[in-house]
C-alpha positions in Angstrom: 48.6 -25.8 22.4 48.9 -24.1 18.9 49.0 -26.2 16.0 52.7 -25.2 15.4 53.9 -26.3 18.9 54.6 -30.1 18.5 55.1 -32.3 21.9 57.9 -34.1 21.1 58.3 -36.2 24.8 57.8 -39.7 23.0 61.3 -38.8 21.3 63.3 -37.6 23.5 65.8 -40.3 25.4 65.1 -42.2 22.2 68.3 -42.1 19.5 66.8 -42.2 15.8 63.0 -42.4 16.7 61.0 -40.9 14.3 57.6 -39.6 14.0 55.1 -38.1 11.0 53.5 -35.0 10.7 51.2 -33.5 8.4 48.9 -30.3 9.7 47.6 -27.4 8.4 46.7 -23.9 10.1 46.0 -20.2 9.7 49.9 -18.2 10.7 49.8 -14.5 11.6 52.2 -11.8 10.8 54.0 -13.2 7.8 55.1 -10.1 6.1 58.1 -8.8 4.2 58.5 -5.3 2.2 56.5 -6.7 -1.1 55.4 -10.3 0.3 53.3 -11.7 2.5 50.7 -14.5 4.0 47.5 -12.9 4.5 46.1 -13.7 8.5 43.8 -16.7 8.5 44.9 -18.4 5.3 46.4 -21.5 5.9 49.9 -22.7 6.0 50.6 -26.7 4.9 53.7 -28.4 6.8 54.2 -32.2 6.3 57.5 -33.2 8.2 59.5 -36.2 9.6 61.1 -35.4 12.9 63.8 -37.6 14.3 65.9 -37.4 17.4 69.2 -37.1 16.5 72.4 -37.0 19.1 72.1 -33.1 20.7 68.1 -32.5 19.2 65.3 -32.9 16.9 65.6 -33.0 13.0 62.5 -31.8 11.2 62.6 -32.6 7.5 59.9 -32.3 5.1 58.5 -29.5 3.5 56.2 -26.4 3.5 53.7 -25.0 1.4 50.7 -22.2 1.0 49.9 -18.9 -1.2 51.9 -16.0 -0.9 50.6 -12.7 -1.4 53.3 -10.4 -4.1 53.0 -6.9 -5.0 55.0 -6.3 -8.3 58.2 -4.4 -7.6 57.6 -2.4 -10.7 54.1 -1.8 -11.2 53.1 -2.5 -8.0 50.1 -4.8 -8.9 49.1 -7.4 -6.2 49.1 -10.8 -7.3 49.5 -14.5 -5.1 51.5 -17.0 -5.6 51.8 -20.8 -4.2 54.8 -21.9 -2.5 56.4 -25.4 -2.0 59.6 -25.7 -0.2 62.2 -28.0 1.4 62.8 -27.8 5.6 65.8 -29.1 6.5 66.6 -27.7 10.4 67.8 -28.9 13.6 65.8 -28.1 17.5 68.4 -28.3 19.8 68.1 -29.4 23.1 70.5 -26.9 24.6 69.9 -23.4 23.9 73.6 -22.7 24.1 74.3 -25.1 21.0 71.2 -23.9 19.5 72.5 -20.2 19.2 75.9 -21.3 17.9 74.8 -23.2 15.4 71.8 -20.9 14.6 69.6 -23.8 14.7 66.2 -23.5 16.7 65.2 -24.7 20.4 63.6 -27.6 22.1 61.6 -25.6 24.6 60.4 -27.8 27.7 59.9 -31.3 25.4 58.1 -29.3 22.6 59.0 -27.8 19.1 57.9 -24.5 18.0 57.4 -24.9 14.3 56.9 -21.1 13.7 60.1 -19.1 13.5 61.7 -22.4 11.3 58.5 -21.7 9.0 58.5 -17.4 9.3 62.3 -18.3 8.6 62.0 -20.4 5.6 58.9 -18.6 4.2 59.9 -14.8 4.7 63.6 -16.0 2.7 61.7 -17.2 -0.1 59.9 -14.1 -0.8 61.7 -12.5 -4.5 63.5 -10.0 -3.4 61.9 -8.1 -6.4 58.7 -10.2 -7.4 57.7 -9.0 -10.5 54.1 -10.2 -11.8 55.0 -10.6 -15.4 58.5 -10.8 -17.4 57.1 -7.8 -19.4 56.4 -6.1 -17.3 56.8 -2.1 -18.1 56.3 -0.7 -14.6 55.2 2.8 -13.3 55.7 6.1 -15.6 58.5 8.1 -13.3 56.7 10.9 -14.2 52.9 11.2 -13.4 52.8 7.1 -12.1 50.5 5.8 -14.8 50.7 1.9 -15.1 52.5 1.0 -18.3 50.7 -1.7 -18.6 47.7 -0.1 -19.2 48.1 3.2 -21.0 50.9 4.9 -22.8 50.8 8.3 -20.9 53.5 9.3 -23.8 56.1 10.9 -21.0 58.8 8.2 -21.4 59.2 9.7 -25.2 59.7 13.6 -24.1 61.3 12.5 -21.2 64.9 14.1 -21.5 67.4 13.3 -18.5 68.4 16.7 -17.3 72.0 15.5 -16.0 72.8 14.5 -19.5 71.5 18.0 -21.2 75.1 19.7 -21.5 76.2 16.8 -22.9 73.9 16.6 -25.8 74.7 20.6 -26.1 78.2 20.0 -26.1 77.8 17.4 -28.6 75.4 19.2 -30.7 78.3 21.7 -30.9 81.0 19.6 -31.6 79.0 18.3 -34.6 78.8 21.3 -35.8 82.2 22.8 -35.2 83.5 19.3 -37.1 81.5 20.2 -40.5 83.3 23.8 -40.7 87.0 22.8 -39.7 86.2 19.6 -42.4 85.2 22.7 -45.2 88.1 24.7 -44.5 
């Protein structure tokens, strides 16, 4: 049995029975757009499993290391995470679907879907390796944190060129009208 699959037959049928588990191991395929856990990196869990009326409650925490890619400059960096977990695994599959929980199958709780949801949802939408990250030059792609390519100073947005021309002609025209 995989380290994330927990036999709960000792808890089933015994209301309010509990068991503490603490385990760690590698996980595979934890990836989202700009964040991931390397295959083979360990994720640690410390949970209290408790039998409740219609399932098993899992409460505790999960921790490990995330690998992230900065949304501004794409530099890769690492960040530790520690997340609280409070989820429920239902004995009846239909109830699990209705309550958006997880399912107990054959007296086994599979923690992987829960961990995947908790970890992937905690990955920032726009991770930034430093708050003052300058990002990449939109012209040449240079990392503006490392060097200044001078494109930012020269860049004129072509969409504003007609308005700039109009403003220049208006400022010249106003001076002539004032003199008359």
